[in-house]
N, CA, C and O atoms as a GROMACS GRO file, in nm:
protein
  248
    1MET      N    1  11.276  10.433   9.263
    1MET     CA    2  11.275  10.509   9.473
    1MET      C    3  11.173  10.513   9.497
    1MET      O    4  11.060  10.499   9.451
    2ILE      N    5  11.242  10.544   9.603
    2ILE     CA    6  11.204  10.489   9.745
    2ILE      C    7  11.090  10.705   9.791
    2ILE      O    8  11.124  10.818   9.827
    3VAL      N    9  10.975  10.641   9.760
    3VAL     CA   10  10.916  10.861   9.866
    3VAL      C   11  10.861  10.805  10.026
    3VAL      O   12  10.779  10.716  10.048
    4GLU      N   13  10.914  10.865  10.096
    4GLU     CA   14  10.756  10.892  10.195
    4GLU      C   15  10.722  11.024  10.204
    4GLU      O   16  10.788  11.128  10.199
    5ILE      N   17  10.567  10.988  10.225
    5ILE     CA   18  10.486  11.106  10.245
    5ILE      C   19  10.383  11.090  10.322
    5ILE      O   20  10.315  10.989  10.307
    6ASP      N   21  10.351  11.174  10.411
    6ASP     CA   22  10.222  11.178  10.527
    6ASP      C   23  10.302  11.036  10.606
    6ASP      O   24  10.252  10.933  10.559
    7GLY      N   25  10.370  11.016  10.670
    7GLY     CA   26  10.423  10.909  10.699
    7GLY      C   27  10.386  10.759  10.633
    7GLY      O   28  10.418  10.657  10.694
    8LYS      N   29  10.337  10.753  10.542
    8LYS     CA   30  10.382  10.587  10.440
    8LYS      C   31  10.525  10.675  10.341
    8LYS      O   32  10.578  10.780  10.305
    9THR      N   33  10.525  10.528  10.341
    9THR     CA   34  10.633  10.456  10.221
    9THR      C   35  10.596  10.448  10.082
    9THR      O   36  10.486  10.393  10.069
   10ILE      N   37  10.639  10.475   9.996
   10ILE     CA   38  10.572  10.416   9.808
   10ILE      C   39  10.669  10.404   9.712
   10ILE      O   40  10.739  10.503   9.692
   11ALA      N   41  10.686  10.319   9.658
   11ALA     CA   42  10.756  10.280   9.583
   11ALA      C   43  10.761  10.344   9.448
   11ALA      O   44  10.698  10.282   9.363
   12VAL      N   45  10.830  10.471   9.400
   12VAL     CA   46  10.787  10.521   9.256
   12VAL      C   47  10.929  10.460   9.187
   12VAL      O   48  11.038  10.413   9.221
   13GLU      N   49  10.844  10.498   9.056
   13GLU     CA   50  10.944  10.406   8.912
   13GLU      C   51  11.041  10.584   8.900
   13GLU      O   52  11.000  10.692   8.943
   14LYS      N   53  11.140  10.563   8.846
   14LYS     CA   54  11.226  10.642   8.750
   14LYS      C   55  11.090  10.799   8.740
   14LYS      O   56  10.969  10.807   8.717
   15VAL      N   57  11.205  10.902   8.775
   15VAL     CA   58  11.100  11.064   8.695
   15VAL      C   59  11.252  11.101   8.701
   15VAL      O   60  11.344  11.054   8.768
   16PRO      N   61  11.249  11.198   8.612
   16PRO     CA   62  11.346  11.287   8.524
   16PRO      C   63  11.390  11.383   8.704
   16PRO      O   64  11.501  11.386   8.756
   17ASN      N   65  11.285  11.436   8.750
   17ASN     CA   66  11.298  11.565   8.826
   17ASN      C   67  11.219  11.584   8.942
   17ASN      O   68  11.180  11.476   8.987
   18VAL      N   69  11.198  11.642   8.978
   18VAL     CA   70  11.093  11.691   9.158
   18VAL      C   71  10.994  11.693   9.145
   18VAL      O   72  10.897  11.631   9.190
   19MET      N   73  11.025  11.838   9.019
   19MET     CA   74  10.869  11.844   8.970
   19MET      C   75  10.804  11.702   8.893
   19MET      O   76  10.716  11.632   8.944
   20ARG      N   77  10.843  11.686   8.814
   20ARG     CA   78  10.737  11.545   8.722
   20ARG      C   79  10.745  11.451   8.863
   20ARG      O   80  10.634  11.402   8.884
   21LEU      N   81  10.840  11.413   8.959
   21LEU     CA   82  10.768  11.351   9.084
   21LEU      C   83  10.625  11.407   9.145
   21LEU      O   84  10.520  11.357   9.183
   22MET      N   85  10.684  11.547   9.131
   22MET     CA   86  10.557  11.563   9.245
   22MET      C   87  10.353  11.577   9.164
   22MET      O   88  10.238  11.571   9.207
   23GLU      N   89  10.434  11.600   9.012
   23GLU     CA   90  10.287  11.583   8.881
   23GLU      C   91  10.268  11.451   8.883
   23GLU      O   92  10.151  11.415   8.874
   24LYS      N   93  10.370  11.349   8.893
   24LYS     CA   94  10.298  11.200   8.915
   24LYS      C   95  10.219  11.152   9.000
   24LYS      O   96  10.130  11.077   8.959
   25LEU      N   97  10.232  11.187   9.167
   25LEU     CA   98  10.202  11.147   9.276
   25LEU      C   99  10.059  11.321   9.275
   25LEU      O  100   9.996  11.356   9.374
   26SER      N  101  10.055  11.365   9.185
   26SER     CA  102   9.892  11.416   9.193
   26SER      C  103   9.920  11.567   9.333
   26SER      O  104   9.826  11.609   9.400
   27ILE      N  105  10.055  11.617   9.345
   27ILE     CA  106  10.096  11.665   9.460
   27ILE      C  107  10.125  11.819   9.463
   27ILE      O  108  10.213  11.874   9.397
   28ASN      N  109  10.038  11.881   9.550
   28ASN     CA  110  10.076  12.072   9.482
   28ASN      C  111  10.271  12.070   9.557
   28ASN      O  112  10.339  12.033   9.652
   29LYS      N  113  10.274  12.131   9.442
   29LYS     CA  114  10.389  12.210   9.509
   29LYS      C  115  10.470  12.297   9.592
   29LYS      O  116  10.591  12.277   9.609
   30GLU      N  117  10.405  12.396   9.644
   30GLU     CA  118  10.400  12.511   9.731
   30GLU      C  119  10.351  12.436   9.839
   30GLU      O  120  10.387  12.491   9.943
   31ALA      N  121  10.277  12.320   9.865
   31ALA     CA  122  10.234  12.244   9.995
   31ALA      C  123  10.369  12.186  10.088
   31ALA      O  124  10.382  12.156  10.207
   32TYR      N  125  10.454  12.187   9.979
   32TYR     CA  126  10.555  11.982  10.044
   32TYR      C  127  10.718  12.085  10.031
   32TYR      O  128  10.731  12.198   9.984
   33LEU      N  129  10.784  12.027  10.069
   33LEU     CA  130  10.894  12.082  10.099
   33LEU      C  131  10.945  11.929  10.063
   33LEU      O  132  10.880  11.831  10.099
   34VAL      N  133  11.054  11.920   9.996
   34VAL     CA  134  11.108  11.828   9.932
   34VAL      C  135  11.264  11.804  10.004
   34VAL      O  136  11.353  11.889  10.014
   35ILE      N  137  11.267  11.698  10.040
   35ILE     CA  138  11.416  11.666  10.086
   35ILE      C  139  11.443  11.513  10.001
   35ILE      O  140  11.384  11.410   9.972
   36VAL      N  141  11.567  11.577   9.985
   36VAL     CA  142  11.623  11.402   9.932
   36VAL      C  143  11.763  11.435   9.942
   36VAL      O  144  11.820  11.539   9.910
   37ASN      N  145  11.832  11.279  10.016
   37ASN     CA  146  11.926  11.234  10.098
   37ASN      C  147  11.938  11.339  10.184
   37ASN      O  148  12.008  11.427  10.133
   38ASP      N  149  11.890  11.374  10.320
   38ASP     CA  150  11.894  11.453  10.399
   38ASP      C  151  11.910  11.593  10.299
   38ASP      O  152  11.973  11.653  10.386
   39ARG      N  153  11.906  11.660  10.224
   39ARG     CA  154  11.879  11.803  10.144
   39ARG      C  155  11.800  11.829  10.149
   39ARG      O  156  11.722  11.734  10.156
   40LEU      N  157  11.728  11.973  10.151
   40LEU     CA  158  11.659  12.036  10.079
   40LEU      C  159  11.674  12.043   9.988
   40LEU      O  160  11.794  12.069   9.974
   41VAL      N  161  11.602  12.034   9.849
   41VAL     CA  162  11.628  12.042   9.705
   41VAL      C  163  11.498  12.114   9.663
   41VAL      O  164  11.402  12.145   9.733
   42THR      N  165  11.526  12.136   9.502
   42THR     CA  166  11.397  12.291   9.428
   42THR      C  167  11.373  12.182   9.321
   42THR      O  168  11.451  12.095   9.281
   43GLU      N  169  11.240  12.209   9.284
   43GLU     CA  170  11.138  12.132   9.158
   43GLU      C  171  11.210  12.119   9.100
   43GLU      O  172  11.172  12.016   9.044
   44ASP      N  173  11.332  12.151   9.044
   44ASP     CA  174  11.415  12.098   8.902
   44ASP      C  175  11.520  12.044   8.917
   44ASP      O  176  11.602  12.067   8.827
   45TYR      N  177  11.565  11.951   9.030
   45TYR     CA  178  11.668  11.874   9.131
   45TYR      C  179  11.676  11.738   9.038
   45TYR      O  180  11.560  11.699   9.029
   46ARG      N  181  11.704  11.709   9.014
   46ARG     CA  182  11.780  11.547   8.880
   46ARG      C  183  11.783  11.436   8.999
   46ARG      O  184  11.869  11.413   9.084
   47LEU      N  185  11.673  11.384   8.975
   47LEU     CA  186  11.663  11.241   9.084
   47LEU      C  187  11.708  11.123   9.021
   47LEU      O  188  11.655  11.093   8.914
   48ASN      N  189  11.823  11.029   9.085
   48ASN     CA  190  11.858  10.931   9.056
   48ASN      C  191  11.736  10.829   9.109
   48ASN      O  192  11.634  10.850   9.176
   49LYS      N  193  11.805  10.681   9.035
   49LYS     CA  194  11.672  10.547   9.103
   49LYS      C  195  11.736  10.556   9.258
   49LYS      O  196  11.639  10.577   9.330
   50ASP      N  197  11.843  10.550   9.331
   50ASP     CA  198  11.919  10.533   9.426
   50ASP      C  199  11.837  10.694   9.544
   50ASP      O  200  11.796  10.696   9.660
   51ASP      N  201  11.838  10.720   9.518
   51ASP     CA  202  11.772  10.862   9.646
   51ASP      C  203  11.666  10.802   9.719
   51ASP      O  204  11.583  10.712   9.705
   52SER      N  205  11.716  10.923   9.838
   52SER     CA  206  11.615  10.873   9.879
   52SER      C  207  11.474  10.968   9.956
   52SER      O  208  11.526  11.034  10.046
   53VAL      N  209  11.379  10.987   9.954
   53VAL     CA  210  11.323  11.102   9.934
   53VAL      C  211  11.193  11.148  10.014
   53VAL      O  212  11.090  11.080  10.021
   54LYS      N  213  11.209  11.251  10.065
   54LYS     CA  214  11.097  11.266  10.155
   54LYS      C  215  11.027  11.431  10.177
   54LYS      O  216  11.067  11.542  10.212
   55LEU      N  217  10.933  11.384  10.145
   55LEU     CA  218  10.786  11.525  10.077
   55LEU      C  219  10.692  11.547  10.212
   55LEU      O  220  10.596  11.469  10.215
   56ILE      N  221  10.700  11.638  10.324
   56ILE     CA  222  10.701  11.702  10.422
   56ILE      C  223  10.596  11.855  10.421
   56ILE      O  224  10.633  11.971  10.439
   57LYS      N  225  10.460  11.802  10.393
   57LYS     CA  226  10.386  11.907  10.425
   57LYS      C  227  10.478  12.031  10.516
   57LYS      O  228  10.569  12.029  10.598
   58VAL      N  229  10.384  12.146  10.440
   58VAL     CA  230  10.420  12.295  10.487
   58VAL      C  231  10.302  12.256  10.561
   58VAL      O  232  10.211  12.175  10.537
   59VAL      N  233  10.342  12.380  10.717
   59VAL     CA  234  10.154  12.432  10.770
   59VAL      C  235  10.199  12.539  10.795
   59VAL      O  236  10.319  12.558  10.814
   60SER      N  237  10.104  12.638  10.802
   60SER     CA  238  10.121  12.721  10.846
   60SER      C  239  10.048  12.854  10.879
   60SER      O  240   9.997  12.921  10.788
   61GLY      N  241  10.043  12.888  10.999
   61GLY     CA  242   9.894  12.938  11.096
   61GLY      C  243   9.914  13.107  11.076
   61GLY      O  244  10.004  13.166  11.016
   62GLY      N  245   9.779  13.171  11.158
   62GLY     CA  246   9.757  13.338  11.120
   62GLY      C  247   9.743  13.337  11.248
   62GLY      O  248   9.719  13.442  11.308
   0.00000   0.00000   0.00000
């Protein structure tokens, strides 16, 4: 599957769900929103090999 993160595109082997993907990429799940096929999803969302995944960094200020 193709994953876009921080403006870069990488190919990732099949992972069962979003949580495993984030673990594989060593990404803090609280720091990113996950968009799969143009839909916001949760960490338990099951991924398919043809999914288009975007990880968008959450930014907050004070």
